[in-house]
C-alpha positions as CSV (number, residue, x, y, z in Angstrom):
1,M,29.0,-18.8,-3.0
2,E,30.3,-19.7,-6.4
3,T,33.0,-22.0,-4.9
4,F,30.5,-23.7,-2.7
5,I,27.9,-24.4,-5.5
6,V,30.6,-25.5,-8.0
7,S,32.4,-27.8,-5.6
8,E,29.5,-29.2,-3.6
9,L,26.9,-29.5,-6.2
10,G,29.2,-30.5,-9.1
11,I,28.0,-27.6,-11.4
12,S,30.4,-26.3,-13.9
13,R,31.5,-22.7,-13.7
14,E,29.9,-21.9,-17.0
15,M,26.6,-23.3,-15.8
16,F,26.9,-21.2,-12.6
17,A,27.8,-18.0,-14.4
18,Y,25.1,-18.2,-17.1
19,V,22.2,-20.0,-15.5
20,V,22.5,-20.4,-11.7
21,L,23.8,-16.9,-10.9
22,P,21.2,-15.0,-13.1
23,V,18.4,-17.0,-11.6
24,L,19.6,-16.3,-8.0
25,I,19.9,-12.6,-8.8
26,F,16.5,-12.5,-10.4
27,M,14.9,-14.2,-7.4
28,A,16.7,-11.9,-5.0
29,R,15.5,-8.8,-6.9
30,V,11.9,-10.1,-7.0
31,T,12.0,-10.7,-3.3
32,D,13.5,-7.4,-2.2
33,V,11.5,-5.2,-4.5
34,S,8.3,-6.9,-3.4
35,I,9.2,-6.3,0.2
36,S,10.0,-2.7,-0.6
37,T,6.5,-2.2,-2.1
38,V,4.8,-3.7,0.9
39,R,7.1,-1.8,3.3
40,V,6.0,1.5,1.7
41,M,2.4,0.5,2.3
42,F,3.1,-0.2,6.0
43,V,5.0,3.2,6.3
44,M,2.0,5.0,4.8
45,N,-0.3,3.3,7.3
46,G,2.0,4.0,10.3
47,A,3.1,0.4,11.1
48,K,6.2,1.5,13.1
49,R,7.3,-2.0,14.1
50,L,6.8,-4.0,10.9
51,A,8.1,-1.4,8.4
52,P,11.6,-1.2,9.8
53,L,11.8,-5.0,10.0
54,L,10.9,-5.3,6.4
55,G,13.4,-2.6,5.6
56,F,16.2,-4.7,7.2
57,F,15.4,-7.8,5.1
58,E,15.0,-5.6,2.0
59,S,18.4,-4.0,2.3
60,M,20.1,-7.3,3.2
61,I,18.8,-9.1,0.1
62,W,19.7,-6.1,-2.1
63,L,23.2,-6.2,-0.8
64,L,23.6,-9.9,-1.6
65,A,22.3,-9.3,-5.1
66,I,24.4,-6.3,-5.9
67,G,27.4,-8.1,-4.4
68,Q,27.1,-10.8,-6.9
69,I,26.7,-8.3,-9.7
70,M,29.9,-6.5,-8.7
71,Q,31.8,-9.8,-8.7
72,N,30.6,-10.6,-12.2
73,L,30.7,-7.3,-14.0
74,T,31.4,-9.0,-17.4
75,N,28.3,-11.2,-17.2
76,V,25.6,-9.6,-19.3
77,Y,23.0,-12.2,-18.1
78,S,23.4,-10.9,-14.5
79,Y,22.4,-7.4,-15.6
80,L,19.4,-8.8,-17.5
81,A,18.4,-10.8,-14.4
82,Y,18.8,-7.8,-12.2
83,A,16.5,-5.6,-14.3
84,S,14.0,-8.3,-15.0
85,G,13.8,-9.1,-11.3
86,Y,13.2,-5.4,-10.5
87,A,10.3,-5.2,-13.0
88,T,8.8,-8.5,-11.8
89,G,9.2,-7.6,-8.2
90,T,7.3,-4.3,-8.8
91,F,4.4,-6.3,-10.3
92,V,4.4,-8.9,-7.5
93,G,4.6,-6.2,-4.8
94,M,1.6,-4.4,-6.3
95,C,-0.4,-7.7,-6.4
96,I,0.5,-8.4,-2.7
97,E,-0.5,-4.8,-1.7
98,E,-3.8,-5.2,-3.4
99,K,-4.5,-8.5,-1.6
100,I,-3.6,-7.1,1.8
101,A,-5.7,-3.9,1.1
102,M,-4.5,-2.3,4.3
103,G,-5.6,1.1,5.5
104,K,-8.5,3.3,4.7
105,V,-9.6,5.6,1.8
106,L,-11.6,8.8,1.5
107,V,-14.4,8.4,-1.0
108,R,-15.9,11.7,-2.4
109,I,-19.2,11.3,-4.3
110,I,-20.9,14.0,-6.4
111,A,-24.5,12.9,-7.1
112,K,-27.8,14.5,-8.0
113,S,-30.7,14.6,-5.4
114,P,-32.2,12.6,-4.0
115,I,-29.5,10.5,-2.4
116,E,-31.5,9.0,0.5
117,E,-31.1,5.5,-0.8
118,L,-27.3,5.8,-0.8
119,T,-27.2,7.4,2.7
120,D,-29.6,4.8,4.1
121,W,-27.2,2.1,2.8
122,L,-24.2,3.8,4.3
123,G,-26.0,4.1,7.6
124,D,-27.0,0.4,7.5
125,Q,-23.3,-0.5,6.9
126,Q,-22.2,1.7,9.9
127,Y,-20.4,4.3,7.7
128,R,-20.1,7.8,8.9
129,Y,-20.6,10.5,6.2
130,S,-21.1,14.2,5.5
131,I,-23.1,15.9,2.8
132,V,-22.4,19.3,1.3
133,P,-24.8,21.0,-1.1
134,A,-23.1,21.9,-4.3
135,E,-23.7,22.7,-8.0
136,D,-22.3,21.0,-11.1
137,N,-22.7,21.3,-14.8
138,G,-26.3,20.1,-14.7
139,G,-27.5,22.1,-11.7
140,N,-27.9,21.3,-8.0
141,A,-25.9,18.3,-6.6
142,N,-24.6,16.9,-3.4
143,V,-21.1,16.2,-2.4
144,L,-20.9,13.2,0.0
145,F,-17.7,12.4,2.0
146,T,-17.1,9.1,3.7
147,V,-14.2,6.9,4.8
148,A,-14.0,3.2,4.1
149,K,-11.5,0.3,4.6
150,R,-9.7,-0.5,1.4
151,S,-10.9,-4.1,1.8
152,K,-14.5,-2.8,1.6
153,L,-13.9,-0.3,-1.2
154,E,-15.2,-2.4,-4.1
155,E,-18.4,-3.1,-2.2
156,M,-19.0,0.6,-1.6
157,L,-18.3,1.5,-5.3
158,A,-20.7,-1.2,-6.3
159,A,-23.4,0.4,-4.1
160,I,-22.6,3.8,-5.6
161,R,-23.0,2.5,-9.1
162,Y,-26.2,0.8,-8.2
163,F,-27.9,3.7,-6.5
164,H,-26.4,6.5,-8.6
165,P,-25.0,5.2,-12.0
166,E,-24.4,8.8,-13.1
167,A,-22.5,9.8,-10.0
168,F,-18.9,11.1,-10.1
169,Y,-16.6,9.8,-7.4
170,T,-12.9,10.0,-6.4
171,V,-10.9,7.9,-4.0
172,E,-7.9,9.0,-2.0
173,N,-5.6,7.3,0.5
174,V,-6.0,8.4,4.1
175,K,-3.1,8.0,6.5
176,R,-5.1,8.6,9.7
177,V,-8.7,8.6,10.8
178,S,-9.9,9.9,14.2
179,D,-11.9,6.7,14.8
180,D,-8.7,4.8,14.9
181,D,-7.2,6.7,17.8
182,A,-7.2,5.2,21.2
183,P,-9.5,6.7,23.9
184,V,-7.9,9.7,25.6
185,S,-6.6,8.9,29.0
186,K,-7.7,10.8,32.2
187,R,-4.2,12.2,32.6
188,T,-4.2,13.5,29.0
189,R,-7.6,15.2,29.5
190,Q,-6.3,16.9,32.7
191,A,-3.2,18.1,30.9
192,A,-5.4,19.5,28.1
193,R,-7.6,21.4,30.6
194,M,-4.6,22.9,32.3
195,A,-3.2,24.0,29.0
196,V,-6.5,25.7,28.1
197,A,-6.6,27.3,31.6
198,V,-3.1,28.8,31.2
199,R,-4.0,30.2,27.8
200,K,-7.0,32.0,29.3
């Protein structure tokens, strides 16, 4: 690559070593680390086709970047570009992941009674939920569980703060939700019945 850029573009070797090469390494690291962050998100959400494809491009770009580092071990600027690209790529990947907002989350809400306004809102928005009676530091309370798309999370949290400003809530990632599963085929149902019959 160095020979091509120096000869074809008329750039001096010093310019290539201290400007062009560090910039290329920086860009490569930003790209592959960003892809890595997004790939992990797809892995967590079970995207079996897209995650391996991203892994291929991630490893290919990384090999190109580390190859240039190994050929220029005395170039301090290459090391700085490599580390800076990694840090920047992490930030960029997180921003992309937030924009995509793929997957679903479990929202756990602890609130005082009554919570009918919140449950009515959840019902109007087609959310399924469960309520468990509980007790907190202030006495009786309710623990409400529901699952929401990450893209709708801020909307739900705004509703919680509106109806119950004092409520305590936690949010956790969910890998799989039963509503996402495909309908069970007739053959699968028959096999399940046979398995139950054999156990009996």
